[in-house]
C-alpha positions as CSV (number, residue, x, y, z in Angstrom):
1,M,55.2,39.7,148.1
2,K,53.6,43.0,147.4
3,K,50.4,42.0,149.4
4,L,52.5,41.0,152.3
5,L,54.3,44.3,152.4
6,V,51.1,46.2,152.3
7,G,49.7,44.1,155.1
8,V,52.8,44.8,157.3
9,F,52.5,48.5,156.6
10,V,48.8,48.7,157.6
11,A,49.6,46.7,160.8
12,L,52.3,49.2,161.7
13,L,50.0,52.1,161.1
14,Q,47.3,50.6,163.4
15,G,49.9,50.0,166.1
16,C,51.0,53.7,166.1
17,V,50.1,55.7,169.2
18,S,49.6,59.4,168.7
19,V,51.9,61.5,170.9
20,L,50.1,64.8,170.1
21,P,48.1,66.3,173.0
22,E,44.4,66.1,172.7
23,A,42.7,69.4,171.7
24,A,41.0,71.2,174.6
25,P,37.2,71.1,174.5
26,A,35.6,74.3,173.0
27,S,34.5,76.9,175.5
28,A,30.7,77.0,176.2
29,R,28.8,80.0,174.6
30,Y,25.9,81.7,176.3
31,L,22.9,83.7,175.1
32,V,20.9,86.6,176.5
33,T,17.2,85.6,176.4
34,D,14.3,87.9,175.9
35,F,11.3,88.5,178.2
36,A,8.0,87.1,177.1
37,P,5.0,88.2,179.2
38,A,2.5,85.5,180.2
39,Q,-0.3,87.8,178.8
40,T,-0.4,91.2,177.1
41,A,-1.7,94.0,179.3
42,G,-2.9,97.3,177.8
43,D,-3.9,98.5,174.4
44,A,-1.8,98.7,171.2
45,V,0.0,102.0,170.9
46,D,0.1,104.4,167.9
47,W,3.7,105.4,168.3
48,T,6.9,103.7,167.1
49,L,10.1,103.0,169.0
50,G,13.7,102.8,167.9
51,V,16.1,100.9,170.2
52,E,19.7,102.0,170.0
53,E,22.5,99.5,170.6
54,P,23.4,99.8,174.3
55,D,26.5,101.7,175.3
56,A,29.1,100.2,177.6
57,T,32.7,100.7,178.7
58,L,35.3,98.3,177.4
59,A,35.0,96.3,180.6
60,F,31.6,95.1,179.5
61,N,31.7,95.7,175.7
62,T,33.0,92.2,175.2
63,A,32.0,88.6,174.8
64,K,33.8,87.7,178.0
65,I,31.9,87.2,181.3
66,A,33.1,89.7,183.8
67,L,33.8,89.2,187.5
68,S,35.0,91.6,190.2
69,R,36.8,90.2,193.2
70,E,37.3,93.7,194.7
71,P,36.1,97.2,193.9
72,A,37.6,98.8,190.7
73,R,39.0,95.4,189.5
74,I,37.6,93.4,186.6
75,E,38.6,89.9,185.5
76,Y,37.0,87.4,183.2
77,Y,35.9,83.8,183.6
78,A,37.7,81.1,181.6
79,G,35.8,78.2,180.0
80,G,32.9,80.2,178.7
81,E,31.7,83.4,177.2
82,W,28.7,85.2,175.5
83,V,28.0,84.3,171.9
84,D,28.6,87.9,170.9
85,R,29.5,91.2,172.6
86,A,27.2,91.6,175.6
87,P,25.7,95.0,174.6
88,R,24.8,93.7,171.1
89,L,23.1,90.6,172.7
90,F,21.2,92.7,175.2
91,G,20.1,95.2,172.5
92,A,18.8,92.5,170.2
93,S,17.0,90.7,173.1
94,L,15.4,94.0,174.2
95,V,13.9,94.5,170.8
96,R,12.4,91.0,170.9
97,S,11.0,91.7,174.4
98,F,9.2,94.8,173.1
99,E,7.9,92.7,170.1
100,N,6.7,90.0,172.5
101,T,4.3,92.3,174.2
102,G,2.3,92.7,170.9
103,L,1.6,96.3,171.8
104,I,4.1,98.1,169.6
105,R,3.7,97.5,165.9
106,G,6.7,99.6,165.0
107,V,9.7,98.7,167.0
108,G,13.2,97.8,166.0
109,S,16.9,98.7,166.1
110,R,18.0,102.0,164.7
111,T,19.2,100.1,161.6
112,T,15.9,98.5,160.8
113,L,13.8,101.5,162.0
114,P,15.9,104.6,161.4
115,V,12.9,107.0,161.9
116,S,10.6,106.6,164.9
117,T,8.5,108.6,167.3
118,Y,10.7,107.7,170.3
119,V,14.2,106.4,170.8
120,L,15.4,104.3,173.7
121,Q,19.0,104.7,174.7
122,T,20.6,102.5,177.3
123,D,24.0,102.3,179.0
124,I,25.2,99.1,180.6
125,R,26.8,100.3,183.9
126,N,27.4,96.9,185.3
127,L,27.3,93.3,184.1
128,S,29.4,91.2,186.3
129,V,29.7,88.8,189.2
130,T,31.0,90.3,192.5
131,H,32.6,88.3,195.3
132,G,31.9,90.6,198.2
133,G,30.0,88.6,200.9
134,G,29.1,85.8,198.5
135,L,28.7,85.5,194.8
136,T,26.2,88.0,193.3
137,A,25.3,88.8,189.7
138,R,24.7,92.5,189.2
139,V,23.0,94.0,186.2
140,A,22.8,97.8,186.1
141,V,21.4,99.6,183.0
142,F,20.7,103.3,182.7
143,A,17.9,104.2,180.3
144,R,16.7,107.4,178.5
145,L,13.6,107.8,176.4
146,T,14.2,110.5,173.9
147,N,13.1,111.8,170.5
148,G,16.4,110.7,169.0
149,R,17.9,114.2,169.3
150,S,17.9,116.7,172.2
151,V,14.6,116.0,174.0
152,I,14.7,113.6,176.9
153,Y,11.2,112.5,178.1
154,A,12.3,110.2,181.0
155,S,15.3,108.5,182.4
156,K,15.9,105.8,185.0
157,L,18.5,103.4,186.4
158,F,17.6,99.8,186.5
159,D,19.7,97.8,189.0
160,V,19.1,94.1,189.7
161,Q,21.1,91.7,191.8
162,S,20.8,87.9,192.1
163,P,22.8,85.1,193.7
164,V,25.2,82.9,191.7
165,R,25.2,79.2,192.5
166,A,28.8,78.5,191.7
167,D,32.0,80.2,190.8
168,N,32.2,79.3,187.2
169,A,31.3,80.7,183.8
170,G,28.1,78.7,183.4
171,A,26.6,79.7,186.7
172,A,27.7,83.3,186.2
173,A,26.1,83.5,182.7
174,T,22.9,81.9,184.1
175,A,22.6,84.4,186.9
176,L,23.5,87.4,184.7
177,N,20.9,86.3,182.1
178,E,18.3,86.1,184.8
179,G,19.2,89.7,185.8
180,L,19.1,90.8,182.2
181,Q,15.6,89.3,181.8
182,Q,14.3,91.2,184.9
183,V,15.8,94.4,183.6
184,Q,14.1,93.9,180.3
185,R,10.8,93.2,182.0
186,D,11.1,96.4,184.0
187,L,12.4,98.4,181.1
188,V,9.7,97.4,178.7
189,E,6.9,98.3,181.2
190,W,8.6,101.6,182.1
191,T,9.2,102.6,178.4
192,I,5.6,101.9,177.4
193,A,4.2,103.9,180.3
194,E,6.6,106.9,179.8
195,A,6.1,106.9,176.0
196,N,2.3,106.8,176.5
197,R,2.6,109.7,179.0
198,A,4.7,111.7,176.6
199,N,2.4,110.9,173.7
200,A,-0.6,112.2,175.6
201,K,1.1,115.6,175.8
202,R,1.9,115.9,172.1
């Protein structure tokens, strides 16, 4: 009798249908990838470089992927985001890009390299997809090469725009990452040239 009751109970459990809603799939997470030159150009340098974490306003100091449908208006894509705050991702990727050149033996964040010959400070001015006249990913980063205190050796605005293939988080992240890679490529070349120029005057 006991075996019969157990069998009936198991059968009833198997026949139950869950009325709970299915959990929504997790949002995709996206990385910022570093720039790796095909070949190293130039000689190894004898100075060191500290890279500060980039500054950014609250609009871009987030893991959310920004879009702007009209001037002075920021929204964020649903269904995907960066794996960390965008400035932190860009800063870490930028350090790796400098390391990838093989020219700077001493390069790192200000945490890992608190004392260095030069310090690179960056400010993310724009990191969003705009909707004016088609979808465009814009990456704008202002850079200063300093001694970490009051001396500024050089400064420049790097501004890159690229088309976005679709109006969704994945396509936006891909296009913005391509822009960030181009900015890293240009920034690395500019920084090395300006630091070498400043170092020659020391």
